[in-house]
One Martini backbone bead per residue (centre of mass of N, CA, C, O) as a GRO file, in nm:
protein
   60
    1UNK     BB    1   0.055   0.065  -0.016
    2UNK     BB    2   0.298   0.252  -0.025
    3UNK     BB    3   0.359   0.223  -0.334
    4UNK     BB    4   0.055   0.347  -0.392
    5UNK     BB    5   0.010   0.597  -0.175
    6UNK     BB    6  -0.184   0.494   0.083
    7UNK     BB    7   0.061   0.488   0.283
    8UNK     BB    8   0.191   0.733   0.501
    9UNK     BB    9   0.186   0.594   0.801
   10UNK     BB   10   0.388   0.382   1.032
   11UNK     BB   11   0.360   0.246   1.375
   12UNK     BB   12   0.452   0.190   1.693
   13UNK     BB   13   0.374   0.166   2.014
   14UNK     BB   14   0.568   0.198   2.339
   15UNK     BB   15   0.339   0.122   2.591
   16UNK     BB   16   0.184  -0.164   2.590
   17UNK     BB   17  -0.092  -0.142   2.494
   18UNK     BB   18  -0.375  -0.229   2.326
   19UNK     BB   19  -0.264  -0.027   2.133
   20UNK     BB   20   0.005  -0.087   1.896
   21UNK     BB   21  -0.075   0.119   1.649
   22UNK     BB   22  -0.023   0.311   1.336
   23UNK     BB   23  -0.222   0.400   1.048
   24UNK     BB   24  -0.190   0.616   0.762
   25UNK     BB   25  -0.423   0.690   0.521
   26UNK     BB   26  -0.467   0.774   0.160
   27UNK     BB   27  -0.809   0.780   0.124
   28UNK     BB   28  -1.156   0.787   0.022
   29UNK     BB   29  -1.211   0.503   0.159
   30UNK     BB   30  -1.240   0.251   0.386
   31UNK     BB   31  -1.216   0.014   0.185
   32UNK     BB   32  -0.922   0.075   0.098
   33UNK     BB   33  -0.796   0.011   0.385
   34UNK     BB   34  -0.916  -0.290   0.423
   35UNK     BB   35  -0.687  -0.421   0.215
   36UNK     BB   36  -0.496  -0.482   0.414
   37UNK     BB   37  -0.319  -0.764   0.461
   38UNK     BB   38  -0.330  -0.780   0.779
   39UNK     BB   39  -0.637  -0.756   0.797
   40UNK     BB   40  -0.719  -0.987   0.607
   41UNK     BB   41  -0.548  -1.204   0.791
   42UNK     BB   42  -0.601  -1.114   1.112
   43UNK     BB   43  -0.350  -0.962   1.256
   44UNK     BB   44  -0.536  -0.707   1.236
   45UNK     BB   45  -0.730  -0.452   1.387
   46UNK     BB   46  -0.961  -0.223   1.274
   47UNK     BB   47  -0.969   0.131   1.350
   48UNK     BB   48  -1.168   0.402   1.259
   49UNK     BB   49  -1.048   0.753   1.189
   50UNK     BB   50  -1.127   1.026   1.071
   51UNK     BB   51  -0.896   1.259   0.901
   52UNK     BB   52  -0.760   1.592   0.890
   53UNK     BB   53  -0.514   1.737   0.696
   54UNK     BB   54  -0.312   1.971   0.614
   55UNK     BB   55  -0.233   2.125   0.347
   56UNK     BB   56   0.112   2.038   0.295
   57UNK     BB   57   0.166   1.845   0.499
   58UNK     BB   58   0.460   1.687   0.649
   59UNK     BB   59   0.655   1.409   0.691
   60UNK     BB   60   0.991   1.319   0.832
   0.00000   0.00000   0.00000
């Protein structure tokens, strides 16, 4: 998904809580994000939160 430009950011949380990490997708519909191979395989459970980022903002 990263090669397709749909996965913007991904990484683990380091506090050993119930939520283990975050993936930020750049997609138009939730269905596009749900095709993530780890979600499809049942390795990850997806919890969706629509989010709007400022135009032109970049992650370094």
